[in-house]
VOPAGU-2260 file (C-alpha; in pm, 1 decimal, decimal comma):
REM VOPAGU-2260
SITE   aa  ch    i         X         Y         Z
SITE  MET   A    0    -280,3    4094,9       1,8
SITE  ARG   A    1    -175,5    3734,8     -57,9
SITE  GLN   A    2    -196,1    3418,6     144,1
SITE  THR   A    3     139,5    3319,8     293,8
SITE  SER   A    4      43,4    3018,0     504,1
SITE  LEU   A    5    -235,5    2778,6     591,0
SITE  ARG   A    6    -292,8    2607,6     924,1
SITE  TYR   A    7    -502,4    2290,9     916,3
SITE  PRO   A    8    -741,7    2196,7    1200,3
SITE  ASN   A    9    -492,3    1930,2    1316,1
SITE  GLY   A   10    -228,1    2202,9    1363,5
SITE  ARG   A   11     -20,0    2131,6    1051,3
SITE  LEU   A   12     120,8    2447,6     893,9
SITE  VAL   A   13     216,4    2490,8     527,5
SITE  HIS   A   14     370,8    2799,1     367,3
SITE  TYR   A   15     281,8    2959,2      33,7
SITE  THR   A   16     591,2    3112,8    -127,5
SITE  TYR   A   17     615,1    3353,5    -419,7
SITE  GLY   A   18     975,2    3328,6    -537,3
SITE  THR   A   19    1262,7    3538,1    -415,5
SITE  SER   A   20    1204,7    3899,8    -319,1
SITE  GLY   A   21    1179,4    4116,6    -630,6
SITE  SER   A   22    1139,9    3819,9    -868,8
SITE  ALA   A   23     866,5    3813,7   -1133,3
SITE  ALA   A   24     667,8    3560,4    -926,7
SITE  ASP   A   25     694,5    3787,8    -622,2
SITE  SER   A   26     591,9    4100,5    -815,6
SITE  LEU   A   27     298,0    3924,2    -982,9
SITE  ASN   A   28     187,7    3737,7    -668,3
SITE  SER   A   29     223,5    3408,1    -857,7
SITE  LEU   A   30     236,8    3109,9    -625,2
SITE  ASP   A   31     581,9    2956,7    -670,2
SITE  ALA   A   32     560,7    2672,0    -417,9
SITE  ILE   A   33     374,5    2520,4    -125,9
SITE  GLN   A   34     619,9    2422,6     145,5
SITE  ASP   A   35     601,6    2227,8     469,0
SITE  ASP   A   36     671,9    2411,7     793,3
SITE  ASP   A   37    1021,4    2399,2     942,2
SITE  SER   A   38    1002,8    2568,4    1285,1
SITE  GLY   A   39     799,3    2862,7    1153,8
SITE  SER   A   40     980,7    2897,5     820,5
SITE  PRO   A   41     923,9    2733,7     481,8
SITE  GLY   A   42    1080,7    2387,2     469,3
SITE  ASP   A   43    1051,1    2095,6     224,3
SITE  VAL   A   44     877,3    2177,2    -104,6
SITE  LEU   A   45     545,0    1993,3    -135,7
SITE  ALA   A   46     444,5    2140,5    -473,4
SITE  SER   A   47     600,2    2389,0    -713,9
SITE  TYR   A   48     456,2    2567,2   -1016,0
SITE  THR   A   49     590,5    2694,6   -1349,9
SITE  TYR   A   50     380,7    2940,1   -1549,6
SITE  LEU   A   51     322,5    3049,8   -1905,9
SITE  GLY   A   52     251,2    3421,9   -1884,5
SITE  LEU   A   53      70,0    3558,8   -1582,4
SITE  GLY   A   54    -134,3    3265,1   -1465,0
SITE  THR   A   55    -135,8    2957,9   -1689,6
SITE  VAL   A   56      28,0    2668,3   -1505,6
SITE  VAL   A   57     238,9    2458,3   -1745,5
SITE  ILE   A   58     423,7    2244,6   -1488,9
SITE  GLU   A   59     290,3    2137,1   -1150,9
SITE  ASP   A   60     560,8    1943,4    -966,8
SITE  TYR   A   61     509,9    1722,1    -660,8
SITE  GLN   A   62     856,1    1624,0    -535,1
SITE  GLU   A   63     746,0    1385,2    -259,8
SITE  PRO   A   64     565,2    1131,6    -481,1
SITE  GLN   A   65     790,0    1242,6    -772,7
SITE  ILE   A   66     512,3    1315,3   -1019,2
SITE  ARG   A   67     452,0    1615,4   -1238,1
SITE  LEU   A   68     177,9    1761,4   -1455,1
SITE  ASP   A   69     362,4    1859,5   -1772,6
SITE  LEU   A   70     184,3    2074,2   -2031,2
SITE  PHE   A   71     518,2    2207,3   -2156,3
SITE  GLY   A   72     662,5    1895,6   -2316,3
SITE  GLY   A   73    1026,2    2003,8   -2302,9
SITE  SER   A   74    1069,9    2184,2   -2637,9
SITE  SER   A   75    1178,9    2545,2   -2612,3
SITE  GLY   A   76     896,6    2777,2   -2718,7
SITE  ALA   A   77     650,2    2492,5   -2780,2
SITE  TYR   A   78     384,2    2381,1   -2535,9
SITE  ALA   A   79     278,1    2027,5   -2626,8
SITE  GLY   A   80     -13,6    2036,7   -2383,2
SITE  PHE   A   81    -194,0    2324,1   -2560,2
SITE  ASP   A   82    -330,3    2379,1   -2908,4
SITE  ARG   A   83    -295,5    2709,2   -3094,8
SITE  PHE   A   84    -599,7    2845,6   -2909,0
SITE  ASP   A   85    -446,4    2766,7   -2565,9
SITE  ARG   A   86    -690,8    2482,4   -2501,6
SITE  VAL   A   87    -553,5    2182,1   -2313,1
SITE  VAL   A   88    -507,9    1896,0   -2561,8
SITE  ASP   A   89    -259,2    1674,7   -2374,5
SITE  HIS   A   90    -299,0    1660,6   -1994,5
SITE  ARG   A   91      -0,9    1449,7   -1887,7
SITE  TRP   A   92      95,6    1339,5   -1535,5
SITE  LEU   A   93     429,7    1159,7   -1534,3
SITE  ASN   A   94     684,5    1007,8   -1301,2
SITE  TYR   A   95     979,8    1238,3   -1353,0
SITE  ASN   A   96    1242,0     978,3   -1268,3
SITE  THR   A   97    1126,4     738,4   -1539,6
SITE  SER   A   98     912,5     968,5   -1760,6
SITE  THR   A   99     639,2     703,8   -1736,2
SITE  ASP   A  100     285,9     835,8   -1773,6
SITE  ILE   A  101      96,9     805,8   -1445,0
SITE  ASP   A  102    -217,8     946,9   -1602,9
SITE  ARG   A  103    -269,8    1105,7   -1942,3
SITE  PHE   A  104    -574,7    1252,5   -2111,5
SITE  LYS   A  105    -595,2    1385,9   -2465,9
SITE  TYR   A  106    -878,4    1618,3   -2568,6
SITE  GLY   A  107   -1049,5    1730,2   -2888,1
SITE  TYR   A  108   -1269,3    2036,7   -2943,2
SITE  ASP   A  109   -1520,7    2167,4   -3193,7
SITE  ARG   A  110   -1499,7    2511,7   -3356,5
SITE  ALA   A  111   -1683,5    2669,0   -3061,7
SITE  SER   A  112   -1422,8    2525,1   -2818,1
SITE  ASN   A  113   -1668,3    2272,8   -2674,5
SITE  ARG   A  114   -1479,5    1963,3   -2562,5
SITE  ILE   A  115   -1609,9    1682,4   -2786,7
SITE  TRP   A  116   -1389,6    1392,8   -2677,8
SITE  LYS   A  117   -1150,2    1282,4   -2404,9
SITE  GLU   A  118    -908,1     992,3   -2451,9
SITE  ASN   A  119    -763,5     814,1   -2147,2
SITE  THR   A  120    -437,4     679,4   -2290,6
SITE  VAL   A  121    -307,2     512,9   -1972,6
SITE  SER   A  122    -613,6     302,1   -1894,0
SITE  LYS   A  123    -640,6     165,8   -2248,8
SITE  ALA   A  124    -266,7      82,1   -2260,2
SITE  GLN   A  125    -287,7    -160,1   -1966,3
SITE  THR   A  126    -233,2    -533,2   -2019,6
SITE  THR   A  127    -608,9    -572,5   -1972,5
SITE  PRO   A  128    -740,4    -249,1   -2127,6
SITE  VAL   A  129   -1001,5     -43,9   -1946,7
SITE  TYR   A  130   -1178,1     190,8   -2186,1
SITE  LEU   A  131   -1254,4     520,7   -2013,8
SITE  ASP   A  132   -1264,0     744,6   -2320,6
SITE  GLU   A  133   -1550,0     994,5   -2339,7
SITE  LEU   A  134   -1754,5    1149,3   -2619,3
SITE  TYR   A  135   -1974,7    1459,0   -2580,5
SITE  THR   A  136   -2239,5    1613,7   -2805,6
SITE  TYR   A  137   -2401,6    1956,4   -2780,6
SITE  ASP   A  138   -2716,4    2123,3   -2907,8
SITE  GLY   A  139   -2723,8    2437,0   -3125,5
SITE  LEU   A  140   -2683,2    2654,8   -2815,2
SITE  HIS   A  141   -2366,5    2466,4   -2709,7
SITE  ARG   A  142   -2538,0    2293,1   -2418,6
SITE  LEU   A  143   -2429,1    1939,4   -2333,2
SITE  LYS   A  144   -2677,9    1685,2   -2475,0
SITE  THR   A  145   -2501,1    1349,6   -2446,1
SITE  PHE   A  146   -2208,0    1193,5   -2264,6
SITE  ASP   A  147   -2082,8     844,0   -2357,1
SITE  ARG   A  148   -1795,2     649,8   -2199,0
SITE  GLY   A  149   -1618,6     353,3   -2359,0
SITE  GLU   A  150   -1363,2     305,8   -2637,7
SITE  LEU   A  151   -1333,3     590,0   -2888,9
SITE  ASN   A  152   -1312,1     488,4   -3253,6
SITE  SER   A  153    -997,3     586,8   -3445,3
SITE  ALA   A  154   -1162,1     902,2   -3586,6
SITE  LYS   A  155   -1278,2     997,8   -3234,6
SITE  THR   A  156   -1633,0    1051,2   -3359,3
SITE  ALA   A  157   -1811,9     768,7   -3175,6
SITE  ILE   A  158   -1780,4     512,1   -2898,4
SITE  THR   A  159   -1716,3     161,9   -3033,9
SITE  GLY   A  160   -2005,9     -71,9   -2955,4
SITE  THR   A  161   -2235,6      -6,8   -2659,7
SITE  PRO   A  162   -2110,0     268,2   -2426,4
SITE  ALA   A  163   -2013,6     148,2   -2077,4
SITE  LYS   A  164   -2177,4     461,4   -1935,2
SITE  GLU   A  165   -2419,8     700,7   -2099,1
SITE  GLU   A  166   -2607,3    1016,3   -2000,2
SITE  ASP   A  167   -2858,3    1204,6   -2215,4
SITE  TRP   A  168   -3022,4    1540,1   -2142,4
SITE  THR   A  169   -3331,3    1695,9   -2299,8
SITE  LEU   A  170   -3333,7    2071,5   -2240,5
SITE  ASP   A  171   -3606,5    2329,8   -2291,1
SITE  ASP   A  172   -3542,1    2671,5   -2447,8
SITE  LEU   A  173   -3429,3    2814,6   -2112,3
SITE  GLY   A  174   -3185,8    2529,7   -2045,4
SITE  ASN   A  175   -3400,5    2350,5   -1787,6
SITE  TRP   A  176   -3397,3    1970,5   -1788,3
SITE  SER   A  177   -3715,4    1828,2   -1933,6
SITE  GLY   A  178   -3563,2    1482,6   -1952,2
SITE  TYR   A  179   -3261,5    1291,3   -1824,9
SITE  ILE   A  180   -3158,2     931,8   -1899,5
SITE  GLN   A  181   -2866,4     741,8   -1745,7
SITE  LYS   A  182   -2753,8     403,2   -1879,4
SITE  THR   A  183   -2489,7     144,5   -1788,6
SITE  ALA   A  184   -2384,7     -93,5   -2070,0
SITE  GLY   A  185   -2705,1     -10,5   -2257,9
SITE  THR   A  186   -2939,4     -76,8   -1963,7
SITE  THR   A  187   -3138,9     222,0   -1838,3
SITE  ASP   A  188   -3061,0     297,6   -1472,3
SITE  LEU   A  189   -3255,2     623,0   -1448,5
SITE  ASN   A  190   -3516,7     788,8   -1668,3
SITE  GLN   A  191   -3650,9    1121,8   -1541,5
SITE  GLN   A  192   -3908,8    1320,7   -1731,5
SITE  ARG   A  193   -3995,9    1666,5   -1599,8
SITE  SER   A  194   -4266,3    1910,0   -1694,0
C-alpha cells in the first residue's frame, strides 16, 4: 500500500505519483513526484525525485522556485555529492537556470563515518562573509563531545580564533549527560552539571 494523495486541513490536495504504470518507479513504489491537484487529477509538478538505486535521492527538483538539490553533479557514472562510502560530502542546492549555488555544504568524516566538519561555502563567499562552518569531536565510543561554529581553518581541523558558538558535553559511561556547557563568542551562556 502506498500513499497517493494528501489533503491538508485547509482543503488543499496534492498527489503523490510513482512514474508511469509498469515503470521501475511504479514497481518499486519510489516516489517520482508530488503534484498539485487539477480537478481530482495530478496537475503541476511541485517536486520531483531522481534516485540512485532503490532509495537514495540524488536529485530533488522544485520547479516552482526553480531550485534543485544536486548530489549527482552531471558526470555520467560519477556522483559528486557522495564519497566512495556513499556518505554525503557535497550537499548542493542550486538555481537550475543560472547554476548559482543557493546553499551548499561540504562535509568531512573520520574513519568511523562520524561527521567531523561541515563547511558552509555560500555564507563565507558573501561580500561580507558569515562564517557558519562547524567542527565536531567525539569520544572513544563515538559520542559527540564538542560542537564549534565559526571559520574552519584550511586543514579543517579547528575553528579559527574563538568559535562564534560552542557546545560541550560530558558523558558518563552510559551516555548520560553529567555536564553541558554552551558558549557564544567565548562567553558561557549555560553551564549545567548533573549528578
